[in-house]
C-alpha positions as CSV (number, residue, x, y, z in Angstrom):
1,M,163.4,201.2,88.3
2,F,165.1,204.4,89.4
3,T,162.8,204.7,92.5
4,Y,163.4,201.0,93.4
5,I,167.2,201.4,93.3
6,K,166.9,204.6,95.2
7,K,165.0,203.0,98.0
8,S,167.5,200.2,98.2
9,F,170.2,202.7,98.7
10,Q,168.5,204.2,101.7
11,G,170.0,203.2,105.1
12,K,168.0,201.7,107.9
13,N,165.4,203.9,109.5
14,G,166.2,206.7,107.1
15,H,169.8,207.0,108.0
16,L,172.6,207.6,105.6
17,P,173.4,204.6,103.3
18,S,176.0,202.1,104.2
19,I,179.3,201.6,102.4
20,F,177.8,198.9,100.1
21,P,176.0,201.3,97.6
22,F,179.2,203.3,97.4
23,A,181.3,200.2,97.0
24,L,179.0,199.1,94.1
25,I,179.6,202.4,92.4
26,I,183.4,201.9,92.8
27,F,183.1,198.3,91.6
28,F,181.7,199.2,88.2
29,W,184.1,202.2,87.9
30,A,187.0,199.8,88.7
31,L,185.8,197.5,85.9
32,F,186.0,200.5,83.5
33,D,189.4,201.5,84.7
34,G,190.7,197.9,84.8
35,I,189.6,197.0,81.3
36,L,191.4,200.1,79.8
37,G,194.4,199.6,82.1
38,Y,194.8,196.1,80.8
39,A,194.5,197.2,77.2
40,V,196.7,200.4,77.3
41,P,200.1,198.5,77.0
42,L,198.7,196.4,74.2
43,L,197.4,199.5,72.4
44,M,200.8,201.1,72.7
45,E,202.5,198.0,71.4
46,A,200.1,197.9,68.4
47,R,201.2,201.4,67.6
48,G,204.8,200.3,67.4
49,L,206.2,201.5,70.7
50,S,209.0,199.6,72.5
51,I,208.6,198.0,75.9
52,G,210.9,200.6,77.4
53,T,209.0,203.5,75.9
54,I,205.7,202.0,77.1
55,G,207.0,201.8,80.7
56,L,208.1,205.4,80.6
57,I,204.8,206.6,79.2
58,I,202.8,204.7,81.8
59,G,205.0,206.2,84.5
60,T,204.0,209.7,83.5
61,S,200.5,209.0,84.9
62,S,201.8,208.8,88.4
63,I,204.0,212.0,87.8
64,S,200.9,214.0,86.7
65,G,199.0,212.5,89.7
66,A,201.7,213.5,92.1
67,I,201.7,217.1,90.8
68,F,197.9,217.2,90.9
69,D,198.0,216.1,94.6
70,F,199.3,219.5,95.5
71,L,197.1,221.5,93.1
72,I,193.9,219.8,94.2
73,C,194.3,221.3,97.7
74,K,193.8,224.7,96.1
75,V,191.5,223.8,93.2
76,L,188.9,221.7,95.2
77,K,189.2,223.3,98.6
78,N,186.4,222.1,100.9
79,S,184.8,220.1,98.2
80,D,182.4,217.2,99.0
81,F,182.9,213.8,97.4
82,R,179.9,214.6,95.1
83,R,181.7,217.4,93.3
84,I,185.0,215.5,93.2
85,F,183.4,212.4,91.6
86,L,181.4,214.5,89.1
87,I,184.7,215.9,87.8
88,M,186.2,212.4,87.9
89,F,183.4,211.0,85.8
90,S,183.7,213.8,83.3
91,I,187.3,213.1,82.7
92,C,186.6,209.3,82.6
93,L,184.0,209.8,79.9
94,F,186.6,211.7,77.8
95,Y,189.6,209.4,78.5
96,P,188.6,206.4,76.2
97,L,188.0,208.9,73.4
98,V,191.6,210.2,73.7
99,L,192.9,206.6,73.8
100,S,191.0,205.6,70.7
101,Y,192.7,208.3,68.7
102,A,196.1,207.9,70.2
103,S,198.8,207.1,67.7
104,T,201.8,209.1,68.8
105,I,203.8,209.3,72.0
106,W,202.5,212.8,72.7
107,V,198.8,211.8,72.6
108,F,199.6,208.8,74.8
109,L,201.3,211.1,77.3
110,I,198.1,213.3,77.4
111,A,196.0,210.1,77.9
112,M,198.2,209.0,80.8
113,S,198.1,212.4,82.4
114,L,194.3,212.2,82.3
115,W,194.5,208.8,83.9
116,G,196.7,210.1,86.7
117,I,194.4,213.0,87.4
118,Y,191.1,211.0,87.4
119,F,192.7,208.3,89.6
120,D,193.8,211.0,92.0
121,L,190.2,212.3,92.1
122,Y,189.0,208.8,92.9
123,G,191.4,208.6,95.8
124,F,190.3,212.0,97.2
125,G,186.6,211.1,96.7
126,V,187.0,207.8,98.6
127,F,188.7,209.5,101.6
128,N,186.1,212.3,101.6
129,F,183.1,209.9,101.5
130,I,184.4,207.5,104.2
131,S,185.7,210.3,106.5
132,H,182.5,212.4,106.3
133,Y,179.7,209.9,105.7
134,S,180.6,207.0,108.1
135,K,181.4,206.6,111.7
136,K,185.0,206.6,112.9
137,E,184.7,203.1,114.3
138,D,183.7,201.9,110.8
139,Y,186.6,203.3,108.9
140,V,188.7,200.1,108.8
141,A,185.7,197.9,107.9
142,N,184.6,200.3,105.2
143,F,188.0,200.5,103.6
144,G,188.3,196.7,103.8
145,I,185.0,196.2,102.1
146,L,185.9,198.8,99.4
147,Q,189.2,197.0,98.8
148,T,187.2,193.7,98.4
149,F,185.0,195.2,95.6
150,V,188.0,196.9,93.9
151,S,190.0,193.6,94.0
152,L,187.0,191.7,92.6
153,A,187.0,194.2,89.7
154,G,190.7,193.7,89.4
155,V,190.3,190.0,88.9
156,L,187.3,190.3,86.5
157,A,188.6,193.2,84.3
158,P,191.5,191.3,82.7
159,L,189.2,188.4,81.9
160,I,186.6,190.7,80.3
161,A,189.3,192.6,78.5
162,G,191.0,189.4,77.3
163,I,187.7,188.2,75.8
164,I,187.0,191.5,74.1
165,I,190.5,191.9,72.5
166,A,190.9,188.3,71.5
167,T,190.9,189.6,67.9
168,G,192.8,192.8,68.6
169,V,192.3,196.1,70.3
170,N,189.3,197.7,68.6
171,W,186.2,199.9,69.2
172,H,184.4,197.2,71.2
173,L,186.9,197.7,74.0
174,F,185.9,201.3,74.5
175,V,182.2,200.6,74.2
176,F,182.4,198.0,77.0
177,S,184.4,200.4,79.2
178,W,181.8,203.2,78.7
179,F,179.1,200.7,79.5
180,F,180.5,199.9,82.9
181,L,181.3,203.6,83.5
182,G,177.7,204.4,82.6
183,I,176.4,201.9,85.3
184,S,178.7,203.5,87.8
185,L,177.6,207.0,87.0
186,F,173.9,206.0,87.2
187,L,174.4,204.5,90.6
188,F,176.3,207.5,91.7
189,L,173.5,209.8,90.7
190,V,171.1,207.6,92.7
191,L,173.4,207.9,95.8
192,I,173.7,211.6,95.7
193,S,170.0,212.0,95.3
194,V,169.6,210.0,98.5
195,I,172.2,211.9,100.4
196,R,170.7,215.3,99.3
197,K,167.6,214.6,101.3
198,H,169.4,214.3,104.6
199,K,169.7,217.3,106.9
200,K,173.0,219.0,107.2
201,G,173.1,217.9,110.9
202,D,173.3,214.3,109.8
203,L,176.6,214.9,108.0
204,K,180.1,215.9,109.1
205,T,180.5,219.3,107.7
206,Y,183.0,222.1,108.2
207,S,184.1,225.3,106.5
208,T,187.3,227.1,106.1
209,Q,186.9,230.7,105.1
210,R,190.5,231.7,104.8
211,K,192.2,231.2,101.5
212,R,195.7,229.8,101.7
213,G,198.7,231.0,99.6
214,F,201.2,228.9,97.8
215,F,203.8,229.1,100.6
216,T,201.2,228.4,103.2
217,E,200.3,225.2,101.5
218,I,204.0,224.2,101.3
219,H,204.4,224.9,105.0
220,L,201.3,222.8,105.8
221,W,202.5,219.9,103.6
222,K,205.9,219.9,105.3
223,K,204.5,220.0,108.8
224,I,201.8,217.4,108.2
225,G,204.2,215.2,106.2
226,N,206.7,215.1,109.0
227,T,204.0,214.2,111.5
228,M,202.5,211.5,109.2
229,L,205.9,210.2,108.0
230,P,205.5,206.5,109.3
231,V,202.1,206.3,107.6
232,L,203.5,207.8,104.4
233,C,206.4,205.4,104.4
234,I,204.2,202.3,104.5
235,T,201.9,203.8,101.9
236,F,204.9,204.4,99.6
237,F,206.0,200.8,100.1
238,L,202.6,199.3,99.4
239,S,202.3,201.2,96.1
240,F,206.0,200.3,95.4
241,M,205.2,196.6,95.9
242,N,202.0,196.8,93.8
243,A,203.9,198.4,90.9
244,F,206.7,195.9,91.3
245,F,204.4,193.0,90.9
246,W,202.4,194.4,88.0
247,T,205.7,195.2,86.2
248,L,207.6,191.9,86.7
249,A,204.9,189.2,87.1
250,P,203.8,189.1,83.4
251,L,207.4,189.1,82.3
252,Y,208.3,186.3,84.7
253,V,205.4,184.2,83.6
254,E,206.4,184.6,80.0
255,S,210.1,183.9,80.6
256,E,209.5,180.8,82.7
257,N,206.8,179.3,80.3
258,M,204.5,178.5,83.3
259,G,201.8,177.3,81.0
260,V,198.5,176.7,82.9
261,F,200.1,178.1,86.1
262,G,200.9,181.4,84.4
263,G,197.5,183.0,84.9
264,L,197.6,182.1,88.6
265,F,200.8,184.0,89.4
266,L,199.4,187.5,89.5
267,T,196.0,186.2,90.6
268,A,197.7,184.8,93.7
269,Y,198.9,188.3,94.6
270,I,195.5,190.0,94.0
271,L,193.1,187.3,95.4
272,P,193.7,187.7,99.2
273,A,192.4,191.3,99.1
274,L,189.0,189.8,98.1
275,F,188.5,188.4,101.6
276,S,190.9,190.2,103.9
277,G,188.6,193.2,104.0
278,W,185.9,191.3,105.8
279,F,187.8,190.7,109.0
280,I,190.4,193.4,109.0
281,S,188.5,195.5,111.6
282,R,188.7,192.7,114.1
283,I,192.5,192.6,113.8
284,T,192.9,196.4,114.1
285,K,190.9,196.4,117.3
286,V,193.6,194.2,118.9
287,F,196.8,195.6,117.4
288,G,195.7,199.1,116.3
289,K,195.6,200.4,112.7
290,K,199.2,201.4,112.2
291,R,200.7,198.4,114.0
292,T,198.4,196.0,112.0
293,A,199.7,197.5,108.7
294,F,203.4,197.3,109.9
295,L,203.0,193.6,111.1
296,G,201.2,192.7,107.8
297,V,204.0,194.1,105.7
298,L,206.7,192.5,108.1
299,I,205.2,189.0,107.9
300,G,204.3,189.1,104.2
301,S,207.6,190.6,103.1
302,S,209.6,188.1,105.2
303,L,207.8,185.2,103.4
304,L,208.3,186.9,100.0
305,S,212.1,187.2,100.6
306,S,212.4,183.4,100.2
307,F,211.1,183.5,96.6
308,F,214.6,183.2,95.1
309,Y,215.2,179.8,96.8
310,L,212.0,178.2,95.7
311,E,211.8,175.9,92.7
312,G,208.8,175.3,90.5
313,P,205.8,177.5,89.8
314,I,203.5,175.8,92.4
315,A,205.8,176.7,95.3
316,Q,206.3,180.2,94.0
317,I,202.6,180.8,93.5
318,I,201.8,179.5,97.0
319,I,204.4,181.7,98.7
320,V,203.1,184.8,96.8
321,F,199.6,184.0,97.9
322,I,200.5,183.5,101.6
323,A,202.6,186.7,101.6
324,A,199.8,188.6,100.0
325,C,197.3,187.4,102.6
326,F,199.4,189.4,105.1
327,T,200.3,192.5,103.0
328,S,196.7,192.9,101.8
329,I,195.6,193.8,105.3
330,A,198.0,196.8,105.4
331,M,196.3,199.1,102.9
332,P,192.8,199.3,104.4
333,S,194.4,199.6,107.9
334,I,196.6,202.5,106.9
335,S,193.8,204.2,104.9
336,A,191.6,204.0,107.9
337,A,194.4,205.7,110.0
338,C,194.5,208.5,107.4
339,S,190.7,208.9,107.7
340,D,191.1,209.2,111.4
341,Y,193.4,212.2,110.9
342,I,191.0,213.7,108.4
343,S,188.1,213.3,110.9
344,E,190.2,214.8,113.7
345,T,191.6,217.7,111.7
346,P,189.0,218.4,109.0
347,Q,190.3,221.9,108.2
348,V,193.3,220.3,106.5
349,D,191.6,217.2,105.0
350,E,192.6,218.0,101.4
351,E,196.3,218.3,102.6
352,I,196.2,215.0,104.5
353,A,194.6,213.2,101.6
354,G,196.9,214.9,99.1
355,I,200.1,214.0,101.0
356,E,198.9,210.4,101.5
357,D,198.1,210.1,97.8
358,F,201.4,211.8,96.8
359,S,203.3,209.1,98.7
360,G,201.3,206.4,96.8
361,N,202.0,208.0,93.5
362,S,205.7,208.2,94.4
363,G,205.7,204.4,94.9
364,Y,204.1,203.9,91.5
365,I,206.8,206.1,89.9
366,V,209.8,204.4,91.6
367,G,208.5,200.9,91.7
368,P,208.6,200.0,87.9
369,V,212.0,201.7,87.4
370,F,213.6,199.9,90.4
371,A,211.9,196.5,89.5
372,G,213.3,196.7,85.9
373,F,216.8,197.7,87.1
374,I,217.1,194.9,89.7
375,A,215.6,192.3,87.4
376,Q,218.0,193.2,84.6
377,I,221.0,192.8,86.8
378,L,220.1,189.9,89.2
379,G,217.1,188.3,87.5
380,I,213.4,188.4,88.4
381,P,213.4,185.8,91.2
382,A,216.2,187.7,93.0
383,A,214.2,190.9,92.5
384,F,211.2,189.5,94.3
385,S,213.4,188.4,97.2
386,I,215.0,191.8,97.4
387,L,211.5,193.4,97.4
388,G,210.7,191.1,100.4
389,L,213.9,192.2,102.2
390,I,213.1,195.9,101.7
391,G,209.6,195.4,103.1
392,T,211.0,193.5,106.1
393,A,213.5,196.2,106.9
394,T,211.0,199.0,106.4
395,A,208.4,197.3,108.7
396,I,211.0,196.6,111.5
397,V,212.2,200.2,111.5
398,L,208.6,201.6,111.6
399,L,207.6,199.2,114.4
400,L,210.5,200.4,116.5
401,T,210.2,204.1,115.8
402,T,206.6,205.0,115.2
403,P,204.8,206.6,118.2
404,R,201.7,205.0,119.5
405,N,199.6,208.1,118.7
406,I,200.1,210.5,115.8
407,N,198.3,213.8,116.4
408,I,198.2,216.4,113.6
409,R,198.0,219.8,115.2
410,V,197.7,222.9,113.1
411,G,197.4,226.3,114.6
412,R,195.0,229.0,113.4
413,K,197.8,231.2,112.1
414,E,199.0,228.4,109.9
415,L,195.7,228.1,108.1
């Protein structure tokens, strides 16, 4: 069986495997992550924690991730995705065990910190794989395909988790999560055994001999961050929007008593990402990667800004779905742009990936806090409209001010 799967992972004519074996690994890993992500708030609630406390604890995962974004540049310097993912899988194996014994705030904080770290490792590993194991012209398509698999897991994981925890959060949940993680780990081992047989000349490799000090890293982050600012702004907003929806959508469904339509509200936001990845590369060839992301956010956010004026769950679900059809093309487009920068400046690839991931973590920190604050003052429908207005304004500014080409130039002395 191992030999058969291994052969199926081989690319055509002995070349490196395509994105699909890697996407399959990520799919089963995302099922593991999604099942536990769905259950964590319920587990905290079962331990007697308030909703406010639950939100703050979950937010610490992004804080730990943001801190780790900087440290990973020094800890995993010049690391291949294989080493990064091996560390990620090790933490993932340990994570459910911590959750199963969590009964106090401090243990939950440790668990969320582990989540933030292994999710950061996932992001670094994905950028590393696509940047070094695929052609530059395939970056957008590969990120789009990967988003499709992750989104499919995002739709299935809550359904699986809901069935498992129908009678309460118990040990069955952790067993199922380990099961999907085990499949992902097995497929990962098959993939790296395939890659190991390829000659070094088949891969994009580089080396940096000079060790960088703390202040050198800060200088690099500042310089690269200023150059990549438009990309970082759109990454921040997309994470901000995602956190906004995941925070308010369940509360809105419950407060409005949507009944059979309740389950469709968040699904309408997630579903477009399942198919947008298949044609995103065609759009970016016409408009470019950055411009595609900006236009997607502009059109989608403009539509979402009308949410406050819509009546009835059907109209609201439809507008969320149409808006998400446009915003869902933004993330793979901007991720591909970052991979371009990594490919063009490989000596600072960890810094580029770290800064991009830091901006995403920042959005996940600010998003839930801002969503709760606005919803409490103006109501949830108004909060969604304000989110749309913020996205519209952000996209307009970026479209008017972003240069056509962003070139990251780092001198030898700065390394």
